[in-house]
C-alpha positions in Angstrom: 40.7 37.9 18.8 39.8 35.9 21.5 42.7 34.3 23.7 42.1 32.1 26.4 43.8 30.2 28.8 42.7 26.6 30.0 44.3 25.2 33.4 44.4 21.7 34.5 43.7 21.1 38.2 43.6 17.6 40.4 45.5 15.4 42.4 48.9 13.8 41.4 49.4 11.4 39.3 46.0 11.5 37.7 46.7 12.1 34.4 47.0 15.8 33.5 50.2 15.9 31.6 49.3 12.7 29.5 45.8 14.2 28.9 47.4 17.4 27.5 49.7 15.4 25.1 46.8 13.8 23.8 45.1 16.8 23.1 47.8 19.0 21.6 50.7 16.4 21.0 53.0 18.5 23.7 54.8 17.5 26.1 54.5 19.9 29.1 57.0 18.1 31.5 59.9 19.8 30.5 62.5 19.0 33.5 64.3 15.9 33.6 63.3 15.5 37.2 59.5 15.6 36.4 60.3 13.0 33.7 62.3 11.1 36.0 59.7 11.3 39.1 56.6 11.0 36.7 55.0 14.3 38.3 54.9 17.9 37.2 57.1 19.8 39.4 56.8 23.5 37.4 54.6 24.9 35.4 53.8 23.3 31.9 52.6 24.9 28.7 50.8 23.8 25.8 48.6 25.3 23.0 45.4 23.6 21.5 44.2 24.8 18.1 40.7 24.1 17.1 39.2 23.8 13.4 37.6 27.3 13.4 41.4 28.9 13.7 40.8 29.5 17.7 43.7 28.9 19.8 43.7 28.4 23.4 46.7 28.0 25.7 46.8 25.1 28.3 48.5 25.4 31.6 49.6 22.2 33.3 49.6 22.8 36.8 51.1 20.4 39.6 49.0 18.3 41.6 51.6 16.9 44.4 50.6 19.0 47.7 54.4 20.4 48.1 54.0 21.7 44.5 50.7 23.7 45.6 52.6 27.0 45.1 53.2 26.4 41.6 49.9 25.4 41.0 48.7 28.9 42.6 51.2 30.8 40.3 49.6 29.5 37.1 46.0 29.4 38.3 45.9 33.3 38.3 45.8 33.5 34.3 43.1 30.8 33.8 39.8 31.2 32.5 38.6 27.9 32.0 39.2 25.2 34.4 39.7 21.1 33.5 39.3 19.2 36.4 41.2 15.9 36.2 40.0 12.9 38.2 41.4 9.6 37.7 39.2 6.9 37.3 40.8 4.4 39.5 41.4 6.8 42.7 38.2 9.5 42.3 38.4 12.4 44.0 41.3 13.1 46.4 42.3 15.6 49.3 44.6 17.6 46.6 41.5 17.6 44.1 39.4 19.2 46.6 41.7 21.8 47.5 42.6 22.7 43.8 38.9 23.1 43.1 38.7 25.6 46.2 41.1 27.1 44.9 39.7 27.9 41.4 36.7 28.9 43.0 38.5 31.6 45.2 40.1 32.7 42.3 36.9 33.6 40.5 37.1 31.0 37.8 33.4 30.3 36.8 33.4 27.8 33.8 35.0 24.8 33.0 34.4 20.9 32.9 35.4 17.8 34.6 37.4 15.0 33.0 37.9 11.3 33.9 41.2 10.0 33.2 42.4 6.2 32.9 38.8 5.1 31.7 40.8 2.0 29.9 41.5 0.5 33.5 38.1 0.6 35.2 34.8 -1.3 34.1 31.5 0.4 33.2 30.0 -0.1 36.6 32.7 1.8 38.4 32.7 4.6 35.9 28.9 5.1 36.3 29.4 5.1 39.9 32.4 7.5 40.0 30.5 9.9 38.0 27.7 10.0 40.6 30.5 10.7 43.3 31.7 13.4 41.4 28.5 15.1 40.7 28.2 15.2 44.4 31.4 16.5 45.0 30.8 19.8 42.7 27.4 20.4 43.9 27.4 24.2 44.9 30.4 25.1 43.0 30.8 26.5 39.6 31.1 23.1 38.2 27.8 21.8 39.0 26.1 20.7 35.9 29.0 21.2 33.7 30.3 18.2 31.3 31.9 15.3 33.0 33.8 13.6 30.4 35.6 9.9 30.5 38.5 9.8 28.5 41.7 7.8 28.2 44.7 9.2 26.9 46.4 5.9 26.0 43.9 4.4 23.9 42.4 8.1 22.7 38.8 7.4 23.6 37.0 10.6 24.5 39.3 12.8 23.0 37.4 14.2 20.2 34.4 14.8 22.5 36.5 16.6 25.0 38.4 18.9 22.2 34.4 19.9 20.9 33.5 20.9 24.6 36.6 22.7 25.1 36.2 24.2 21.7 32.3 25.4 22.8 33.8 26.6 26.3 36.4 28.7 24.0 34.0 30.3 22.3 31.4 31.6 25.0 34.3 32.5 27.1 34.3 36.6 27.6 36.9 38.8 25.8 39.4 40.5 28.0 39.4 44.3 28.2 43.0 45.2 26.6 42.3 49.0 27.1 43.5 47.9 30.7 47.0 49.0 31.2 48.8 45.5 31.0 50.0 43.4 33.4 51.9 40.1 33.6 52.9 38.0 36.8 56.3 36.6 36.5 56.3 32.8 36.6 60.0 32.1 35.2 63.1 34.0 34.8 66.3 32.8 32.9 68.7 33.9 30.2 69.7 33.2 26.9 73.2 33.5 25.7 72.9 36.5 23.3 69.9 37.7 24.3 69.8 38.4 27.7 66.9 38.1 30.5 63.9 36.4 29.4 60.6 36.2 31.6 57.3 34.4 31.0 54.1 34.4 32.6 50.4 35.0 31.4 49.3 38.2 30.0 46.3 38.8 32.4 45.5 42.5 31.3 46.4 44.9 28.3 48.5 44.4 25.8 52.4 44.6 25.1 54.4 45.7 22.1 57.8 45.2 21.2 60.1 48.4 22.1 57.4 49.0 25.0 59.2 50.1 28.3 57.9 48.4 31.3 58.3 48.3 34.8 59.2 45.2 37.0 57.3 45.9 40.2 57.3 45.9 43.4 61.0 47.3 42.8 60.4 50.0 40.3 63.1 49.1 37.8 62.7 49.8 34.2 63.6 47.9 31.0 62.9 47.8 27.6 61.0 45.1 25.8 63.4 43.6 23.2 61.6 40.5 21.7 57.8 38.7 22.4 57.3 35.2 22.0 53.5 33.9 21.9 53.8 29.7 22.2 57.2 29.8 20.9 56.7 31.9 17.9 57.8 35.3 17.6 55.2 38.1 17.4 55.5 42.1 17.7 52.1 42.3 20.0 50.5 39.8 22.7 47.7 40.5 24.0 45.5 39.6 27.3 44.7 35.6 27.7 48.3 34.8 26.0 51.2 32.8 27.4 54.4 35.1 26.7 57.8 35.1 27.0 59.6 38.6 27.1 63.1 39.2 26.2 64.1 42.3 28.6 66.7 44.7 27.5 68.5 47.1 30.6 67.9 44.5 33.2 69.5 41.8 34.6 68.4 38.4 35.4 69.3 38.7 39.2 66.8 42.0 39.1 63.9 40.1 38.5 62.4 36.8 40.5 59.4 35.1 40.4 56.6 36.9 42.0 57.5 40.1 40.3 55.1 41.7 37.7 56.1 43.3 34.7 53.3 46.4 34.5 53.0 49.5 32.3 55.1 51.8 34.9 52.8 53.6 37.3 49.7 51.5 36.8 49.4 49.5 40.0 49.5 50.0 43.6 52.7 49.0 45.6 51.2 48.1 49.2 52.1 46.4 52.3 48.6 46.7 53.2 45.3 45.3 51.4 41.6 46.0 52.5 39.8 42.7 51.1 36.6 40.4 51.1 37.8 37.3 53.0 36.2 33.8 52.4 37.2 30.8 54.6 36.3 27.7 52.6 33.6 25.8 54.0 35.6 22.3 53.8 38.6 24.0 55.7 39.6 22.3 59.0 41.0 25.7 60.3 39.0 28.6 62.5 40.8 31.9 61.1 41.6 33.9 63.9 42.1 37.8 64.6 45.8 38.1 64.1 46.6 35.0 62.1 49.9 34.4 60.3 48.9 33.4 56.7 50.5 32.6 53.1 49.4 35.1 50.9 48.8 33.8 47.2 48.4 36.7 44.7 49.5 36.3 40.9 52.7 34.5 41.1 54.0 35.7 44.3 53.7 34.4 48.0 53.8 36.7 50.8 53.5 36.2 54.4 50.8 38.0 55.9 48.8 38.9 59.5 45.2 39.0 59.0 43.4 42.0 61.1 39.6 40.8 61.2 37.2 43.8 60.7 34.1 43.8 63.4 35.1 40.0 64.1 37.4 38.1 66.3 37.2 35.1 64.1 36.4 33.4 61.0 35.0 29.9 61.1 34.6 27.6 58.0 32.1 28.7 55.2 32.3 32.4 57.0 33.3 35.6 55.2 34.5 38.7 56.8 36.1 41.9 55.7 39.6 42.4 56.6 42.8 44.0 56.5 46.0 41.9 55.2 49.2 43.5 56.6 52.1 42.0 54.8 55.8 41.7 55.7 57.2 43.0 52.3 55.6 45.0 49.2 53.1 43.6 46.7 52.0 44.8 43.5 48.3 44.8 43.5 45.0 46.3 41.9 41.2 46.6 43.0 39.7 43.4 42.3 42.4 41.0 42.4 42.0 37.5 43.7 44.0 36.1 46.0 44.4 32.7 48.0 45.7 31.8 51.8 46.9 29.2 53.2 47.8 28.2 56.6 50.9 29.3 58.0 52.1 25.8 59.3 51.5 23.3 58.2 50.6 24.3 54.6 46.8 24.1 53.3 44.5 25.8 51.8 42.0 27.7 54.2 40.7 30.8 52.1 41.1 33.7 50.0 38.9 36.4 48.4 39.1 39.8 46.4 40.9 42.9 46.8 38.4 45.7 47.6 41.4 48.5 48.2 45.0 48.2 47.2 46.3 51.3 48.9 44.2 51.7 52.1 45.2 53.3 55.4 45.8 51.5 58.4 42.3 50.3 60.3 41.3 49.4 63.6 39.6 46.1 64.6 36.4 47.6 65.4 35.5 50.6 62.8 32.0 50.4 61.7 32.8 53.5 59.2 35.2 51.1 57.4 33.1 48.3 57.1 30.4 50.3 55.8 33.1 51.6 53.4 34.2 48.4 52.1 30.7 47.0 51.8 30.2 50.2 48.8 33.2 48.8 47.5 32.5 45.2 47.2 29.0 45.6 46.1 28.3 49.3 45.3 27.5 50.6 41.8 29.7 52.2 39.6 28.8 55.7 41.0 28.8 54.8 44.5 32.4 53.7 43.6 33.3 56.9 42.2 32.3 59.0 44.8 33.9 57.3 47.5 37.1 57.2 46.1 36.8 61.0 45.6 35.4 61.3 49.0 38.4 59.4 50.5 40.6 61.7 48.4 39.4 64.9 49.4 41.5 67.6 48.3 44.1 65.2 46.4 42.3 65.7 43.1 42.6 62.9 40.6 42.4 62.4 36.5 40.1 60.3 34.9 42.7 58.1 34.2 44.0 57.7 37.6 40.7 57.1 38.8 40.1 54.4 36.6 43.0 52.7 37.2 42.3 53.1 41.2 39.1 51.6 40.5 40.0 48.9 37.8 37.3 50.4 36.0 36.9 50.5 32.1 37.6 54.6 31.0 35.1 54.7 28.8 32.6 53.6 31.4 34.3 55.9 33.8 34.0 58.7 31.3 30.1 57.9 31.0 29.7 58.3 34.8 31.8 61.2 35.3 29.8 63.1 32.9 26.5 62.2 34.4 28.0 63.0 38.1 29.2 66.1 36.8 26.0 67.1 35.1 24.0 66.3 38.4 26.7 68.6 40.4 27.9 65.5 42.7 31.2 65.8 41.0 33.3 68.9 40.5 35.8 69.1 37.6 37.9 71.9 40.1 40.9 72.0 37.4 40.7 70.9 33.7 40.7 66.9 34.2 41.0 67.0 38.0 37.7 65.8 40.1 36.8 66.2 43.3 33.3 65.1 45.4 31.1 68.1 46.0 30.6 67.4 49.3 34.3 67.7 49.8 33.5 71.4 48.6 30.6 71.8 51.4 33.7 70.4 53.5 36.0 73.2 52.5 33.3 75.9 52.9 32.4 74.7 56.4 36.1 74.9 57.5 36.4 78.5 55.4 33.2 79.6 57.2 34.6 79.0 60.5 37.9 80.5 59.8 36.4 83.8 58.6 34.0 84.0 61.2 36.5 83.9 63.6 38.9 86.7 61.7 36.2 88.7 61.2 35.2 88.7 64.9 38.7 89.3 65.7 39.3 91.8 63.2 36.0 93.9 62.7 37.1 96.5 60.8 39.2 94.5 58.2 37.9 93.7 54.6 39.3 90.2 54.8 41.8 87.6 55.6 44.9 87.8 53.5 45.4 84.9 50.6 48.6 83.2 52.3 46.9 82.9 55.8 43.6 81.7 54.5 45.7 79.0 52.6 47.8 78.1 55.5 44.8 77.7 58.0 42.3 75.9 55.5 44.7 73.6 53.5 47.5 71.7 54.8 49.3 69.8 52.1 47.4 70.7 49.1 48.6 72.4 45.8 48.7 75.9 45.8 46.8 75.9 42.1 44.0 73.2 43.9 43.8 75.7 46.9 43.3 78.8 44.6 40.7 76.9 42.3 38.7 75.8 45.3 38.4 79.4 46.8 37.1 80.7 43.0 34.5 78.0 43.2 32.9 79.4 46.4 33.3 83.0 45.2 31.1 81.8 42.0 28.6 80.0 44.4 28.3 83.6 46.7 29.9 81.7 49.6 32.8 84.4 49.8 34.0 87.2 48.2 37.6 88.6 47.4 38.2 92.1 48.4 41.4 93.6 46.9 43.7 90.7 47.7 41.5 89.7 51.0 38.9 87.2 51.3 35.8 87.3 53.2 32.5 85.8 53.8 30.1 86.9 51.2 27.3 89.0 53.7 30.2 90.8 55.6 30.5 94.1 55.6 32.7 96.3 57.7 30.5 98.9 60.0 32.2 101.7 61.2 31.0 104.2 64.2 30.4 107.6 63.7 33.8 108.5 65.0 35.4 106.2 62.8 33.4 106.8 59.7 34.8 110.5 60.3 38.2 109.5 60.8 38.0 107.6 57.6 36.7 110.1 55.6 39.6 112.2 56.8 42.4 109.5 56.3 41.1 109.2 52.8 41.4 112.9 52.0 45.1 113.2 53.5 46.0 110.4 51.3 44.3 111.7 48.6 45.6 115.4 49.0 49.2 113.8 49.4 49.5 112.5 45.8 52.9 111.2 45.1 54.2 112.6 48.4 53.3 109.1 50.0 52.6 109.3 53.9 54.0 107.2 56.5 51.7 105.9 59.3 53.5 107.3 62.2 53.1 110.8 60.8 49.6 110.3 60.2 48.9 109.3 63.6 50.4 112.2 64.8 47.7 114.4 63.4 44.9 113.0 65.4 44.1 113.3 69.0 45.4 111.4 71.7 42.0 109.7 72.2 41.6 109.0 68.6 44.5 107.2 67.9 43.2 103.6 68.6 40.7 104.1 66.3 42.9 106.0 63.5 45.0 102.5 63.6 42.0 100.2 63.5 40.4 102.5 60.6 44.2 103.0 58.8 44.5 99.1 58.5 40.8 98.6 57.5 41.3 101.1 54.1 44.6 98.9 53.4 42.7 95.7 54.0 40.2 97.2 51.3 42.5 98.1 48.9 41.6 101.5 49.1 44.9 102.6 50.6 48.2 100.8 49.6 50.8 100.2 51.7 54.2 99.4 50.2 56.0 99.7 54.0 55.1 101.4 57.0 57.0 104.3 55.9 55.2 104.8 52.2 51.6 104.3 51.7 49.6 105.5 48.7 46.0 106.2 48.0 44.8 103.6 45.7 44.1 106.3 42.8 47.4 107.5 43.1 48.9 103.9 42.8 46.9 102.9 40.1 48.2 106.0 37.8 51.6 104.9 38.7 51.3 101.1 37.4 49.6 102.7 34.3 52.8 104.9 33.6 55.1 101.8 34.4 52.8 99.6 32.0 53.0 102.3 29.0 56.8 102.3 29.6 56.9 98.7 29.3 54.8 99.1 26.2 57.8 100.8 24.7 60.8 99.3 26.7 62.2 95.9 27.5 64.3 97.3 30.7 63.6 100.0 33.2 66.1 101.8 35.7 65.9 103.3 38.8 67.0 106.8 37.4 64.3 106.0 34.5 61.4 105.3 37.1 62.1 108.4 38.9 62.3 110.4 36.0 58.9 108.7 34.5 56.8 109.3 38.0 58.6 112.4 39.6 59.1 110.7 43.2 61.8 110.6 45.7 64.8 107.8 45.7 63.3 106.0 49.0 60.0 106.3 47.5 60.8 105.0 44.0 62.5 102.1 45.5 59.8 101.3 47.8 57.3 100.9 44.4 60.0 99.0 42.7 60.6 96.5 45.5 57.2 95.8 45.8 56.4 95.4 42.2 59.5 92.6 42.4 57.6 91.4 45.3 54.2 90.9 43.2 56.5 89.3 40.7 55.5 92.3 38.3 58.8 92.9 37.4 62.0 91.4 37.9 65.3 92.8 38.8 68.6 92.0 36.8 71.7 94.0 37.7 70.8 97.6 37.8 67.7 97.5 35.8 64.3 95.5 35.8 62.2 93.5 33.3 58.5 93.1 33.0 57.9 89.2 34.1 56.0 87.4 31.5 53.2 86.8 33.7 52.6 90.2 35.0 49.6 91.9 34.9 49.9 95.6 35.6 
């Protein structure tokens, strides 16, 4: 079912509330002060039912300049605009300001209603109609219907209902798959029920008993009851005016401007990268560093403007900018906003959020400007690639990527399939994605590290994994590090030798003397068998002029895995140690535990050597010591 919100806009006392009452029979002035003063202060809500069964919500927003804040709180949820102009006064300053706000918020359809036509003559009405056409030229209301009505006599009301029905039918359906979001414009308590919040559900759908988060505070609550247009419902959908009874949270914990969201679905930020537009009829020049009031949803926050690549923004101009906020805001990419001058308050511009979680930028950074150009107008593929490139090694899931880009998950799934199919995007871990260019960067850094290591250690078969992780990656999950290294191995960029990593084409090259020493060492350790040798004892069996070469060759044999060093005093030939592991594996195939005495009896080695072997197994997480015995670790591969 399609759910549409129609919003009124226009100058104070131009008959918006009376018009809604004539259309719906509902009086949206709910406060006594409003009735006394004859103007709308707070947001008013009604609904209109059409003959085909379609129902649309109507928001009656305040027209008085002092109540623009309340007008903006409601405008964020409007799909169609009904600009109201009184026949006796015509276009007024607030009419122009309201129209500018609607344009800035991305509203692109609606109509114009001329009210109080019963108090003017036809000639004046014709002249006013021409004046309105001139005022709306170049806006989203150009060539839209201009309908004369009288709420007092009922003249034109039926025609207006018909035109509104056509607009509602033509309005696009909202994507309810997006996580729900409801900017709060009212908070109150009801005896026996507790805290109630109201607002326009701008995205997704909510269900009774859903768990919600109040952003930006992060407080959680549960939906106890939902009402749409005063009736209890189990589910509410995007485009409906909603009242939610929340359990587990106090009225004092929530305020107007907060947002009810699906937990974790929005960015809590104090910086926004935006495309900023200065209204053409503004009287202000927006300068770099200007303080403004930022209106987003139902919230208003003081903000500093950092223009990117410009020192000032004249009326009618646009630029990229970073907004630095004085307090946290819950926002998403693609959100619209309005800014008003710091003092005196007047609407001067607005725009669209391109990045709701940016880093701090410098005033003149061409790379950032290029990046924002892609975010503003780039294709879906470009936006995906840019986001992944910015994230580098912080792998992201499909859902997280869809949320960050404000992109439909099905569309993202299709684009990712093509991008992974073309090799531009890599699924490094299940449902964890990275730009292929990031892997190229990882390899370039890895190659540099390994080239230096090979130059300093020409007889080592490679660098240890822990050392390579530390040098290559910073603050990156171990699983991600290892997955990236595995990709580089599969691409024949690097290779793994025992527990070491080397460039794929690297080979240890021994001199004739070193080759002779290598053969002697291998024979010595092979002949020693279970009687492990000590490094210092081995060195003593070579001439003094051979000791340096002997040390280098011994380290090389250990790095290649041909010798296994449990400690400096206990070194085995790889074949010997392999037999020890096989016997231990056979033991655990028939037994749950292994004691030191059982191990010595099984292998037939000294107590010191047995302790060294078992402690090595513990370090490698092959076994786990429990008291006087050991068990095989569940993840062990012997």
